[in-house]
C-alpha positions as CSV (number, residue, x, y, z in Angstrom):
1,M,46.4,36.7,49.1
2,S,43.1,36.6,47.0
3,N,41.5,38.4,45.4
4,D,38.1,36.0,43.8
5,N,36.1,39.2,42.6
6,K,33.3,38.9,40.4
7,G,32.2,40.7,37.2
8,P,28.7,41.8,36.7
9,Q,27.3,38.0,36.1
10,G,28.3,37.2,39.7
11,H,29.0,33.2,40.0
12,G,29.7,32.3,36.7
13,G,29.7,28.1,37.6
14,G,32.2,27.3,34.7
15,H,29.6,29.1,31.7
16,N,30.8,30.3,28.1
17,D,30.0,33.6,29.1
18,D,32.7,34.1,32.3
19,I,36.4,35.4,31.4
20,T,38.9,34.5,34.1
21,L,41.3,37.5,34.0
22,E,45.1,37.8,36.3
23,V,46.0,40.9,36.4
24,A,49.3,41.8,37.5
25,T,48.8,44.4,38.5
26,P,51.6,47.5,40.9
27,N,50.4,46.2,43.9
28,G,50.3,42.4,43.8
29,V,47.5,40.5,41.4
30,F,43.8,40.9,40.5
31,R,42.1,37.9,40.0
32,G,37.9,38.0,39.1
33,T,35.8,36.7,36.9
34,F,34.1,38.0,34.2
35,D,31.2,37.7,31.5
36,K,32.5,37.6,28.2
37,N,30.8,41.3,26.2
38,T,32.2,43.3,29.7
39,K,35.0,46.4,27.6
40,I,38.5,46.2,28.1
41,E,37.5,50.3,30.0
42,D,35.1,48.5,33.0
43,V,37.9,45.1,33.1
44,I,40.3,48.0,34.4
45,K,38.6,50.7,36.4
46,T,37.5,48.2,38.6
47,V,41.4,46.5,38.9
48,V,42.4,49.9,39.8
49,A,39.6,49.9,42.5
50,D,40.1,46.8,43.9
51,R,44.3,47.0,44.1
52,K,43.7,50.8,45.3
53,L,45.3,52.3,42.8
54,S,45.7,56.5,42.2
55,V,42.2,56.7,39.9
56,G,43.9,59.7,38.5
57,D,46.2,57.9,36.3
58,T,45.7,56.3,33.4
59,F,46.2,53.0,32.6
60,E,46.6,50.8,29.9
61,L,46.3,47.0,29.9
62,F,48.6,44.1,27.9
63,S,48.8,40.5,27.1
64,G,52.2,39.1,26.6
65,E,53.1,42.7,24.6
66,T,49.7,43.6,23.2
67,Q,48.2,46.4,23.5
68,L,44.4,45.7,24.8
69,T,42.7,48.9,22.5
70,P,40.6,50.5,21.8
71,V,39.3,49.9,25.9
72,Q,35.3,49.9,23.9
73,R,35.9,46.6,22.7
74,P,35.0,43.1,24.6
75,L,37.2,41.1,26.2
76,V,35.8,38.1,23.9
77,S,36.4,40.0,20.4
78,F,40.0,39.1,21.8
79,G,40.1,35.7,21.1
80,F,40.0,35.3,25.5
81,S,38.7,32.3,26.8
82,G,38.8,30.9,30.5
83,T,41.4,32.5,32.7
84,V,43.9,35.0,31.3
85,K,46.7,36.1,32.2
86,L,47.4,40.3,31.3
87,T,49.3,43.4,33.2
88,L,48.5,46.4,34.7
89,V,50.4,49.5,33.4
90,A,50.0,53.0,34.1
91,A,50.3,54.6,30.7
92,G,53.5,56.4,30.0
93,S,55.8,54.0,32.2
94,G,55.8,50.5,29.5
95,V,55.5,47.2,29.4
């Protein structure tokens, strides 16, 4: 099952301003394209809604073992480009 969700700018067509995310979640993998200036907190909200995760829970986004904080930072500030694999975990559950 594939989810080709579009972030705030919609279909990017390979623009350098877009970053494709593959996010592992407890409810399967989320795939979507986001503008490079999208904040981590907005990515988390989008993934939680799409994967029908509990909105009341607190989630954290990781790249490998590195937590992406603060969540007000944009994707590009982490050096991401192209396609990036991330993991969404419930806060306190560990990685």
